DOZA-32633 format. One record per residue (C-alpha): residue number from 1; residue in one letter; x, y, z. Coordinates in Angstrom, 2 decimals, padded with zeros to 5 digits. Example, Ala and Ser with C-alpha at 12.3 -4.5 7.8 and 13.67 -1.06 7.14 Angstrom:
2
(1; A; (012.30; -004.50; 007.80));
(2; S; (013.67; -001.06; 007.14));
REM end
This chain:
278
(1; M; (-126.79; 047.91; 083.18));
(2; T; (-129.22; 048.06; 086.13));
(3; T; (-133.01; 048.14; 086.15));
(4; I; (-135.59; 047.64; 088.93));
(5; P; (-137.76; 044.64; 087.95));
(6; R; (-141.50; 045.27; 087.86));
(7; N; (-142.62; 042.44; 085.58));
(8; V; (-141.08; 038.98; 086.00));
(9; L; (-141.62; 035.88; 083.88));
(10; L; (-140.89; 032.59; 085.66));
(11; V; (-140.00; 029.79; 083.25));
(12; T; (-140.02; 026.18; 084.43));
(13; K; (-138.46; 023.13; 082.85));
(14; A; (-141.16; 020.92; 081.40));
(15; G; (-141.79; 017.79; 083.43));
(16; H; (-139.61; 018.76; 086.39));
(17; P; (-141.29; 017.51; 089.60));
(18; Q; (-140.26; 020.48; 091.76));
(19; A; (-140.51; 023.36; 089.33));
(20; P; (-144.27; 024.12; 089.15));
(21; A; (-144.82; 024.31; 092.92));
(22; L; (-141.64; 026.32; 093.46));
(23; A; (-142.56; 028.71; 090.64));
(24; G; (-145.98; 029.24; 092.21));
(25; T; (-144.39; 030.01; 095.57));
(26; I; (-141.94; 032.51; 094.06));
(27; A; (-144.69; 034.13; 091.95));
(28; G; (-146.79; 034.68; 095.07));
(29; W; (-143.76; 036.05; 096.92));
(30; L; (-143.12; 038.51; 094.07));
(31; R; (-146.75; 039.66; 093.85));
(32; A; (-146.79; 040.33; 097.59));
(33; R; (-143.97; 042.80; 096.91));
(34; G; (-145.79; 044.60; 094.12));
(35; V; (-144.08; 042.81; 091.24));
(36; A; (-146.16; 041.37; 088.40));
(37; A; (-145.32; 037.69; 087.94));
(38; R; (-146.34; 035.10; 085.35));
(39; V; (-145.38; 031.43; 085.09));
(40; A; (-144.74; 029.57; 081.82));
(41; E; (-143.49; 026.06; 081.14));
(42; H; (-140.65; 025.73; 078.66));
(43; G; (-140.19; 022.77; 076.37));
(44; A; (-143.71; 021.41; 076.77));
(45; G; (-144.22; 021.37; 073.00));
(46; G; (-146.62; 023.42; 070.86));
(47; G; (-147.95; 026.79; 071.90));
(48; P; (-146.94; 030.30; 070.86));
(49; G; (-143.64; 030.35; 072.76));
(50; L; (-142.63; 032.19; 075.90));
(51; P; (-144.54; 035.45; 076.67));
(52; V; (-141.40; 037.55; 077.04));
(53; D; (-142.69; 040.90; 075.73));
(54; G; (-143.04; 043.44; 078.54));
(55; C; (-140.87; 041.49; 080.99));
(56; D; (-137.82; 043.07; 082.57));
(57; L; (-136.58; 039.82; 084.13));
(58; V; (-136.89; 036.14; 083.19));
(59; L; (-136.32; 033.78; 086.11));
(60; V; (-135.49; 030.28; 084.83));
(61; L; (-136.12; 027.30; 087.11));
(62; G; (-134.02; 024.43; 085.80));
(63; G; (-130.44; 023.53; 084.96));
(64; D; (-127.87; 024.95; 082.57));
(65; G; (-129.49; 023.17; 079.62));
(66; T; (-132.80; 024.87; 080.33));
(67; M; (-131.04; 028.22; 080.67));
(68; I; (-129.36; 027.80; 077.29));
(69; S; (-132.57; 026.73; 075.58));
(70; V; (-134.56; 029.59; 077.12));
(71; A; (-131.80; 032.07; 076.20));
(72; R; (-132.08; 031.09; 072.53));
(73; E; (-135.84; 031.66; 072.58));
(74; V; (-135.66; 034.92; 074.54));
(75; A; (-132.99; 036.12; 072.08));
(76; G; (-131.84; 039.04; 074.20));
(77; R; (-135.29; 040.56; 074.78));
(78; A; (-134.89; 040.37; 078.58));
(79; P; (-132.15; 039.51; 081.09));
(80; L; (-132.11; 035.99; 082.53));
(81; L; (-131.52; 034.81; 086.09));
(82; G; (-131.29; 031.10; 086.79));
(83; L; (-132.45; 029.12; 089.82));
(84; N; (-130.57; 025.84; 089.84));
(85; L; (-132.66; 022.67; 089.70));
(86; G; (-130.01; 020.77; 087.72));
(87; R; (-126.61; 019.25; 088.46));
(88; L; (-123.78; 021.53; 087.34));
(89; G; (-125.42; 024.92; 087.81));
(90; F; (-122.69; 026.98; 086.14));
(91; L; (-125.18; 029.46; 084.66));
(92; T; (-127.94; 029.12; 087.26));
(93; E; (-126.79; 031.18; 090.22));
(94; L; (-129.71; 031.10; 092.69));
(95; P; (-130.02; 028.06; 094.99));
(96; A; (-133.31; 026.14; 095.13));
(97; D; (-133.35; 026.68; 098.88));
(98; G; (-132.42; 030.13; 100.14));
(99; W; (-133.51; 032.08; 097.06));
(100; Q; (-135.46; 034.69; 099.05));
(101; E; (-132.57; 036.84; 100.26));
(102; P; (-130.73; 037.20; 096.93));
(103; L; (-133.98; 037.74; 095.03));
(104; A; (-135.02; 040.41; 097.54));
(105; R; (-131.68; 042.12; 096.95));
(106; V; (-132.33; 042.06; 093.20));
(107; L; (-135.71; 043.71; 093.74));
(108; E; (-134.20; 046.36; 096.00));
(109; Q; (-130.97; 047.13; 094.18));
(110; G; (-132.04; 046.35; 090.62));
(111; V; (-131.12; 043.81; 087.99));
(112; R; (-127.44; 044.00; 087.09));
(113; W; (-126.76; 042.21; 083.86));
(114; C; (-124.20; 041.97; 081.08));
(115; E; (-124.62; 040.75; 077.54));
(116; R; (-122.52; 037.81; 076.40));
(117; L; (-121.68; 037.03; 072.80));
(118; G; (-123.97; 034.66; 070.90));
(119; L; (-123.23; 033.10; 067.51));
(120; A; (-125.45; 033.12; 064.43));
(121; W; (-125.03; 030.29; 061.93));
(122; E; (-126.20; 029.52; 058.41));
(123; V; (-125.76; 026.39; 056.31));
(124; R; (-125.54; 026.91; 052.55));
(125; R; (-125.84; 024.08; 050.02));
(126; A; (-124.88; 024.84; 046.43));
(127; G; (-124.83; 028.48; 047.45));
(128; Q; (-128.39; 028.49; 048.80));
(129; P; (-129.31; 028.81; 052.52));
(130; V; (-130.92; 025.61; 053.84));
(131; A; (-130.87; 026.20; 057.62));
(132; S; (-129.97; 028.97; 060.07));
(133; G; (-130.24; 029.96; 063.71));
(134; A; (-128.27; 031.06; 066.76));
(135; V; (-126.49; 029.43; 069.68));
(136; V; (-125.47; 030.48; 073.17));
(137; N; (-122.81; 027.84; 073.90));
(138; D; (-121.33; 026.24; 070.82));
(139; L; (-121.56; 024.84; 067.32));
(140; V; (-119.93; 021.48; 066.67));
(141; V; (-119.17; 020.08; 063.23));
(142; N; (-118.78; 016.37; 063.93));
(143; R; (-118.70; 013.02; 062.18));
(144; G; (-121.35; 010.31; 062.26));
(145; A; (-121.28; 006.79; 063.72));
(146; L; (-118.38; 005.55; 061.58));
(147; A; (-114.88; 006.36; 062.82));
(148; R; (-113.85; 008.26; 059.70));
(149; L; (-112.18; 011.64; 059.78));
(150; L; (-113.85; 014.73; 058.44));
(151; H; (-112.02; 016.84; 055.87));
(152; L; (-112.75; 020.48; 056.63));
(153; A; (-111.63; 023.75; 055.06));
(154; L; (-111.80; 027.03; 056.99));
(155; A; (-111.80; 030.66; 055.91));
(156; L; (-111.69; 033.77; 058.08));
(157; D; (-113.42; 036.84; 056.62));
(158; G; (-113.09; 035.27; 053.19));
(159; E; (-109.37; 034.44; 053.53));
(160; D; (-108.16; 030.82; 053.53));
(161; L; (-107.36; 029.77; 057.10));
(162; G; (-106.34; 026.18; 056.51));
(163; R; (-107.54; 022.59; 056.22));
(164; L; (-107.68; 019.76; 058.67));
(165; R; (-108.66; 016.14; 059.07));
(166; A; (-110.29; 015.56; 062.43));
(167; D; (-113.23; 014.04; 064.27));
(168; G; (-114.75; 017.49; 064.19));
(169; L; (-114.53; 021.14; 065.12));
(170; V; (-115.95; 023.14; 068.05));
(171; L; (-116.87; 026.80; 067.62));
(172; A; (-117.59; 028.17; 071.09));
(173; T; (-118.71; 031.42; 072.66));
(174; P; (-117.04; 032.52; 075.92));
(175; T; (-120.04; 031.03; 077.74));
(176; G; (-119.50; 027.72; 075.94));
(177; S; (-115.72; 027.70; 076.33));
(178; T; (-116.05; 025.64; 079.54));
(179; A; (-118.22; 022.97; 077.86));
(180; Y; (-117.23; 020.67; 074.95));
(181; S; (-114.59; 023.14; 073.81));
(182; I; (-112.43; 022.78; 076.93));
(183; S; (-112.73; 018.97; 076.73));
(184; S; (-111.33; 019.21; 073.19));
(185; G; (-108.33; 021.25; 074.30));
(186; G; (-109.75; 024.72; 073.82));
(187; P; (-109.04; 027.66; 076.14));
(188; I; (-111.14; 028.96; 079.01));
(189; V; (-112.43; 032.37; 077.87));
(190; H; (-113.74; 034.99; 080.28));
(191; P; (-117.40; 035.74; 079.46));
(192; G; (-116.71; 039.47; 079.32));
(193; L; (-114.60; 039.10; 076.17));
(194; D; (-116.05; 039.72; 072.72));
(195; V; (-114.47; 036.68; 071.05));
(196; F; (-115.20; 033.11; 070.01));
(197; T; (-112.95; 030.06; 069.77));
(198; V; (-112.19; 027.48; 067.10));
(199; T; (-110.94; 024.13; 068.40));
(200; P; (-110.32; 020.93; 066.39));
(201; I; (-111.43; 017.61; 067.85));
(202; C; (-108.72; 014.94; 067.67));
(203; A; (-106.99; 016.39; 064.61));
(204; F; (-104.87; 013.92; 062.60));
(205; L; (-101.42; 014.95; 061.37));
(206; S; (-102.40; 018.59; 061.50));
(207; N; (-100.70; 021.66; 062.93));
(208; F; (-104.01; 023.54; 063.14));
(209; K; (-104.10; 024.89; 066.69));
(210; P; (-107.05; 026.20; 068.72));
(211; M; (-107.74; 029.83; 067.85));
(212; V; (-109.44; 032.80; 069.50));
(213; L; (-111.17; 035.07; 066.99));
(214; P; (-112.73; 038.52; 067.42));
(215; G; (-116.50; 038.73; 067.72));
(216; T; (-116.57; 040.86; 064.56));
(217; A; (-115.13; 038.01; 062.44));
(218; E; (-116.98; 035.69; 060.06));
(219; L; (-115.83; 032.08; 059.84));
(220; R; (-116.68; 029.71; 056.99));
(221; V; (-116.35; 025.95; 057.42));
(222; V; (-116.63; 023.73; 054.33));
(223; V; (-117.25; 019.99; 054.47));
(224; E; (-114.95; 018.79; 051.72));
(225; D; (-115.29; 015.00; 051.58));
(226; A; (-118.21; 012.92; 050.32));
(227; G; (-117.49; 009.62; 052.09));
(228; T; (-118.25; 010.55; 055.70));
(229; E; (-121.43; 011.49; 057.52));
(230; A; (-121.24; 014.97; 059.01));
(231; F; (-123.52; 016.88; 061.36));
(232; L; (-123.81; 020.34; 062.84));
(233; T; (-124.77; 020.13; 066.52));
(234; L; (-126.32; 023.24; 068.08));
(235; D; (-125.76; 023.85; 071.80));
(236; G; (-125.91; 020.07; 072.22));
(237; Q; (-129.69; 020.34; 071.77));
(238; G; (-130.28; 020.25; 068.02));
(239; V; (-128.64; 018.85; 064.92));
(240; V; (-128.47; 019.56; 061.17));
(241; A; (-127.21; 016.92; 058.73));
(242; L; (-124.42; 018.20; 056.48));
(243; A; (-123.54; 017.05; 052.96));
(244; A; (-120.28; 017.22; 051.03));
(245; G; (-119.71; 020.77; 049.83));
(246; D; (-121.93; 022.35; 052.46));
(247; E; (-120.72; 025.65; 053.87));
(248; V; (-121.33; 026.68; 057.48));
(249; F; (-121.09; 030.44; 058.06));
(250; V; (-120.66; 031.65; 061.64));
(251; R; (-120.76; 035.24; 062.90));
(252; R; (-121.94; 037.31; 065.84));
(253; A; (-125.64; 036.90; 066.62));
(254; P; (-127.79; 040.07; 066.66));
(255; A; (-128.50; 039.43; 070.36));
(256; G; (-126.59; 037.31; 072.83));
(257; L; (-127.23; 036.08; 076.35));
(258; K; (-128.24; 038.76; 078.86));
(259; L; (-127.24; 037.17; 082.16));
(260; V; (-128.04; 038.66; 085.57));
(261; D; (-125.36; 038.84; 088.24));
(262; A; (-127.04; 038.20; 091.59));
(263; G; (-123.78; 038.84; 093.43));
(264; L; (-123.63; 035.40; 095.07));
(265; T; (-120.48; 034.16; 093.34));
(266; T; (-117.64; 035.31; 091.11));
(267; Y; (-116.61; 033.80; 087.78));
(268; V; (-113.42; 032.38; 089.28));
(269; S; (-115.23; 030.90; 092.29));
(270; R; (-117.69; 029.16; 089.94));
(271; L; (-114.82; 027.73; 087.88));
(272; R; (-113.30; 026.38; 091.08));
(273; A; (-116.58; 025.11; 092.56));
(274; K; (-117.45; 023.20; 089.40));
(275; G; (-114.02; 021.59; 089.17));
(276; I; (-112.92; 023.43; 086.03));
(277; I; (-109.89; 024.84; 087.84));
(278; E; (-108.30; 023.66; 091.09));
REM end
């Protein structure tokens, strides 16, 4: 989909030394070209949240972690374009120096974006919901500080899928397939696919293999044992403590990640540049 941006929200990472001044420079540059521009700091704590309503582009100044966190809050209400102030920069396409030319092209040719799958999750305890939310990258069911295996049972659309003993389990979107999932032996998944992956972490005496499931599926993970601490980690940025018998339900989120393609790189070139493939 392509739209000409007329109202841009610039979101800066809280506490970043470069971000406020750079955001001010870009906002002035946009206004000089007839584009409304506002600046907001993300992650500063408190406040009503990001003023996304009415924006047709959110420009995020930060790293991949900031992009993921902002994407969860924006929840598909506007497309996101990242300007890399971090290290990896897999999701943040614009460079911190030399952003003018590609951003001018976006203003002239329009915002081209695609929507990537997000995952909604809900934890139920004794049949009652106790926590819920959505992720952009991944959900990880993992053990606590003690080196004891988790006993997990899985069901796909209500049908028994199997059991495993492992350090944990990674449920990843295509966007998150190149994060913790790939380190655990999961596949690289092209972001254009409507699927998510299920990958065990250091499974013990188990023939449960990594799986790729359709985006329409619902997965249920049950923590079966009572003797081991268990946690649900959300995009590596939040955590929910799990108890024995807890059920984690995972399905497609109502809105995923709307990511702008500025035309500077391709998916394969980013995989190669970041050392994911040779």
